[in-house]
C-alpha positions as CSV (number, residue, x, y, z in Angstrom):
1,M,5.7,10.2,-11.8
2,S,2.7,12.3,-12.8
3,A,-0.5,10.5,-12.4
4,A,-3.9,10.4,-14.0
5,D,-7.1,8.4,-14.2
6,G,-6.6,4.6,-13.9
7,A,-8.6,1.9,-12.2
8,A,-7.6,-1.5,-11.0
9,A,-10.0,-4.4,-11.2
10,A,-7.6,-7.2,-11.1
11,D,-9.0,-10.7,-11.3
12,P,-8.3,-12.7,-8.1
13,A,-7.0,-15.5,-10.2
14,G,-4.4,-13.3,-11.8
15,A,-6.1,-12.7,-15.3
16,D,-4.5,-10.2,-17.6
17,L,-5.4,-6.6,-16.9
18,T,-6.1,-3.8,-19.3
19,G,-4.4,-0.4,-19.3
20,A,-7.1,0.7,-16.8
21,D,-6.4,-2.1,-14.5
22,L,-3.0,-1.2,-13.3
23,G,-4.2,0.7,-10.2
24,V,-1.8,3.6,-11.0
25,E,-3.0,7.1,-11.9
26,R,-1.1,8.7,-14.7
27,S,-1.6,12.1,-16.5
28,P,-3.2,12.1,-20.0
29,G,-0.5,12.2,-22.7
30,E,2.1,10.3,-20.7
31,H,0.8,6.8,-20.5
32,G,-2.8,7.6,-20.8
33,V,-5.3,4.8,-20.4
34,G,-7.2,3.7,-23.5
35,G,-4.8,5.0,-26.2
36,P,-2.0,3.3,-28.1
37,A,0.6,4.6,-25.6
38,G,-1.4,3.2,-22.7
39,E,-1.7,-0.2,-24.5
40,A,2.0,-0.3,-25.2
41,H,2.9,0.5,-21.6
42,T,0.5,-2.2,-20.4
43,A,2.2,-4.8,-22.6
44,E,5.6,-3.7,-21.3
45,L,4.3,-4.1,-17.7
46,R,3.1,-7.6,-18.4
47,D,6.5,-8.5,-19.6
48,E,8.5,-6.9,-16.8
49,T,6.3,-7.3,-13.7
50,A,8.2,-10.4,-12.5
51,E,11.5,-8.6,-12.9
52,A,10.5,-5.2,-11.5
53,V,13.0,-5.3,-8.7
54,H,15.8,-5.6,-11.2
55,S,14.8,-2.6,-13.3
56,H,14.6,0.0,-10.5
57,V,15.1,0.3,-6.8
58,V,12.3,-1.2,-4.7
59,V,12.1,-0.2,-1.0
60,A,9.7,-2.4,0.9
61,V,8.5,-1.1,4.3
62,D,6.6,-3.4,6.6
63,G,5.3,-2.9,10.2
64,P,2.3,-2.8,12.5
65,A,-0.6,-0.3,12.3
66,G,0.4,3.1,13.8
67,S,4.1,2.6,13.2
68,G,4.3,5.6,10.9
69,K,4.7,3.5,7.7
70,S,2.6,5.8,5.5
71,S,3.9,9.2,6.5
72,V,7.5,8.1,6.8
73,S,7.5,6.2,3.6
74,R,6.0,9.1,1.7
75,A,8.6,11.6,3.1
76,S,11.4,9.2,2.4
77,A,10.2,8.7,-1.2
78,I,10.2,12.5,-1.7
79,A,13.8,12.7,-0.3
80,L,15.0,9.9,-2.5
81,G,13.1,11.1,-5.7
82,F,11.1,7.9,-5.8
83,D,7.4,7.1,-6.3
84,Y,5.4,5.9,-3.3
85,Q,2.7,3.2,-2.9
86,D,0.4,3.1,0.2
87,T,-0.8,-0.5,0.0
88,G,-3.0,0.0,3.1
89,A,-5.1,2.4,1.1
90,A,-6.1,-0.5,-1.2
91,Y,-7.3,-2.6,1.7
92,R,-9.2,0.4,3.1
93,A,-10.7,1.1,-0.3
94,F,-11.9,-2.5,-0.7
95,A,-13.3,-2.4,2.9
96,L,-15.3,0.7,1.9
97,H,-16.4,-1.0,-1.3
98,A,-17.6,-4.0,0.7
99,L,-19.6,-1.7,3.0
100,Q,-21.1,0.2,0.1
101,T,-22.3,-3.0,-1.6
102,A,-23.7,-4.3,1.7
103,V,-21.4,-7.3,1.9
104,D,-21.6,-9.4,5.0
105,L,-18.2,-8.9,6.6
106,D,-18.5,-12.2,8.4
107,D,-18.9,-14.1,5.2
108,A,-15.6,-14.8,3.5
109,D,-17.3,-16.0,0.3
110,A,-19.3,-12.8,0.0
111,I,-16.2,-10.7,0.5
112,V,-14.4,-12.6,-2.3
113,G,-17.4,-12.1,-4.4
114,A,-17.0,-8.4,-4.2
115,L,-13.5,-8.4,-5.8
116,P,-14.5,-8.4,-9.5
117,S,-16.5,-5.2,-9.1
118,F,-13.7,-3.4,-7.2
119,R,-12.3,-0.7,-9.4
120,Y,-9.4,1.1,-7.6
121,A,-6.9,3.8,-8.5
122,I,-4.2,5.5,-6.4
123,E,-1.8,8.4,-7.0
124,I,1.8,7.3,-6.6
125,D,3.5,10.6,-6.9
126,P,4.6,11.3,-3.3
127,H,4.4,15.1,-3.8
128,R,0.7,14.7,-4.2
129,A,-1.8,13.5,-1.6
130,S,-2.1,9.8,-2.4
131,S,-5.6,10.3,-3.7
132,V,-7.6,7.2,-3.9
133,T,-10.7,6.6,-6.1
134,V,-13.1,3.7,-6.2
135,D,-15.3,3.5,-9.3
136,G,-14.0,6.9,-10.3
137,V,-15.1,8.6,-7.0
138,D,-12.5,10.2,-4.8
139,V,-12.6,8.3,-1.4
140,T,-9.3,9.6,0.0
141,D,-10.9,11.0,3.1
142,E,-13.7,8.5,3.5
143,I,-11.3,5.5,3.8
144,R,-9.8,7.0,6.9
145,T,-13.1,7.2,8.8
146,P,-13.8,5.0,11.9
147,R,-16.5,3.0,9.9
148,V,-13.9,1.9,7.4
149,T,-11.2,1.4,9.9
150,G,-13.4,-1.1,11.8
151,A,-14.0,-3.1,8.6
152,V,-10.5,-3.4,7.3
153,S,-9.4,-6.4,9.3
154,H,-12.5,-8.3,8.2
155,V,-11.5,-8.1,4.5
156,A,-7.7,-8.2,5.0
157,K,-7.8,-11.5,6.8
158,V,-9.3,-13.3,3.8
159,P,-6.5,-15.2,1.9
160,E,-8.1,-14.7,-1.5
161,V,-8.2,-10.9,-0.9
162,R,-4.6,-10.9,0.1
163,R,-3.6,-12.8,-3.0
164,Y,-5.6,-10.3,-5.1
165,M,-3.9,-7.4,-3.5
166,V,-0.4,-8.9,-3.9
167,D,-0.9,-9.1,-7.7
168,L,-2.2,-5.5,-7.7
169,F,0.7,-4.2,-5.6
170,R,3.3,-5.8,-7.8
171,R,1.9,-4.3,-10.9
172,V,2.0,-0.8,-9.3
173,I,5.6,-1.4,-8.3
174,A,6.4,-2.4,-11.9
175,S,4.7,0.7,-13.3
176,T,7.1,3.4,-11.9
177,D,9.1,5.3,-14.3
178,K,11.3,6.9,-11.6
179,A,14.6,5.5,-10.2
180,G,12.7,3.7,-7.5
181,I,9.5,3.2,-5.6
182,V,8.8,3.0,-1.8
183,T,6.0,0.5,-1.1
184,E,4.7,0.1,2.4
185,G,2.2,-2.1,4.2
186,R,1.7,-5.4,5.9
187,D,3.7,-8.4,4.6
188,I,5.4,-6.2,1.9
189,T,8.9,-7.4,2.8
190,T,8.1,-11.1,2.8
191,V,5.2,-11.7,0.4
192,V,4.8,-8.8,-2.0
193,A,8.4,-7.8,-2.6
194,P,10.7,-10.4,-0.9
195,D,13.4,-9.6,-3.5
196,A,13.3,-5.8,-2.9
197,Q,16.8,-4.2,-2.7
198,V,15.9,-2.6,0.6
199,R,13.5,-4.2,3.1
200,I,12.6,-2.4,6.3
201,L,10.5,-3.3,9.3
202,L,9.4,0.0,10.8
203,T,8.1,-0.5,14.3
204,A,7.4,1.3,17.6
205,S,6.0,0.6,21.0
206,E,2.3,0.0,21.4
207,E,1.9,3.3,23.3
208,A,3.6,5.3,20.5
209,R,1.6,3.6,17.8
210,M,-1.7,4.3,19.5
211,A,-0.8,8.0,19.9
212,R,0.1,8.2,16.2
213,R,-3.0,6.5,15.0
214,S,-5.2,8.7,17.2
215,A,-3.7,11.7,15.4
216,E,-4.4,10.1,12.0
217,V,-8.0,8.8,12.4
218,T,-10.7,11.4,12.5
219,G,-13.9,11.6,14.5
220,Q,-12.9,9.0,17.1
221,S,-11.8,9.0,20.7
222,A,-8.3,8.0,21.8
223,E,-9.8,5.0,23.7
224,E,-11.7,3.7,20.7
225,T,-8.6,4.2,18.5
226,A,-6.5,2.1,20.9
227,R,-9.2,-0.6,21.0
228,Q,-9.3,-0.8,17.3
229,L,-5.5,-0.9,16.9
230,S,-5.3,-3.8,19.4
231,T,-8.0,-5.6,17.6
232,R,-6.3,-5.0,14.2
233,D,-3.0,-6.3,15.6
234,R,-4.7,-9.4,17.0
235,L,-6.6,-10.3,13.8
236,D,-3.7,-9.5,11.5
237,S,-1.2,-11.5,13.5
238,K,-3.2,-14.6,12.6
239,V,-2.4,-14.0,8.9
240,V,1.1,-12.5,9.0
241,D,3.9,-12.0,11.5
242,F,4.3,-8.2,11.2
243,M,6.3,-7.6,14.4
244,T,9.4,-9.8,13.7
245,A,11.9,-8.9,10.9
246,A,12.4,-11.7,8.5
247,P,16.0,-12.7,7.5
248,G,17.5,-9.9,5.5
249,V,15.1,-7.2,6.7
250,S,16.4,-4.2,8.6
251,T,14.6,-2.9,11.7
252,V,14.0,0.7,12.3
253,D,12.4,1.3,15.8
254,S,10.9,4.8,15.9
255,T,9.7,4.7,19.5
256,H,12.2,7.3,20.6
257,L,12.6,9.0,17.2
258,D,10.7,12.0,16.0
259,F,9.3,12.1,12.5
260,D,12.3,13.8,10.8
261,Q,14.8,11.4,12.6
262,T,12.8,8.4,11.4
263,V,12.7,9.6,7.8
264,Q,16.5,10.2,8.0
265,A,17.1,6.7,9.3
266,V,15.1,5.2,6.4
267,V,16.7,7.4,3.7
268,E,20.3,6.7,5.0
269,L,19.5,3.0,5.0
270,V,18.3,3.1,1.4
271,Q,21.3,5.1,0.3
272,T,23.9,2.8,2.0
273,S,22.1,-0.2,0.6
274,T,21.9,1.1,-3.0
275,P,25.1,3.2,-3.5
276,T,24.4,3.6,-7.2
277,S,20.8,4.8,-6.8
């Protein structure tokens, strides 16, 4: 799917969203926001969001931080000809939004209060660099900085934030016009898309995850990255069990697999699970 300007400002209570509220970037002229085509597409999404998993293939990929969810999911989506949603980017973007608006990260009510002003958009074409914007400003690189990484767990552990994000993620899933979409992140297989045709827990040893995250996060020592990863695991484990595959979820352990082998394992699993895709 080509993508263009779109911003998500979903109401935490699940209020209707406008065409600009889908959190999916689309190119002008396809389903452009603001015009009749965009409005028609929005109405269609409202009708079909609940049945999205029945209209196209949904691949849900869960797993702990540093397991390779993002890079493996994107490469798998390209191989399959699917769209790709990085849900972790939304949490990072909201953490940045909270920091920029001077929200007290130890105050859950203050964090929830920042949701209505959060306007988010993400590119879901895997051939492009999952660009992320907040209030129309490109924050793709900034959300990967240590400052934001340290704030993510504070916002992600708030139940109201997670409910808000679930609604947003489901709308992005419903928006694809390709044969399928790969959506990855925490609790995707159990909460966001429990009825997805393919559900995968991508995991790896703590040592392997720390090494991968160190290579991903910029401007930070390996020791600090390891500390933050352990803290993130500890905090997130209070909200969701991300290390144990739920019933019906397939596990792919990439500890002893290189990147290409991991992608191949995911692609083959999708192909065998959806023979008509």
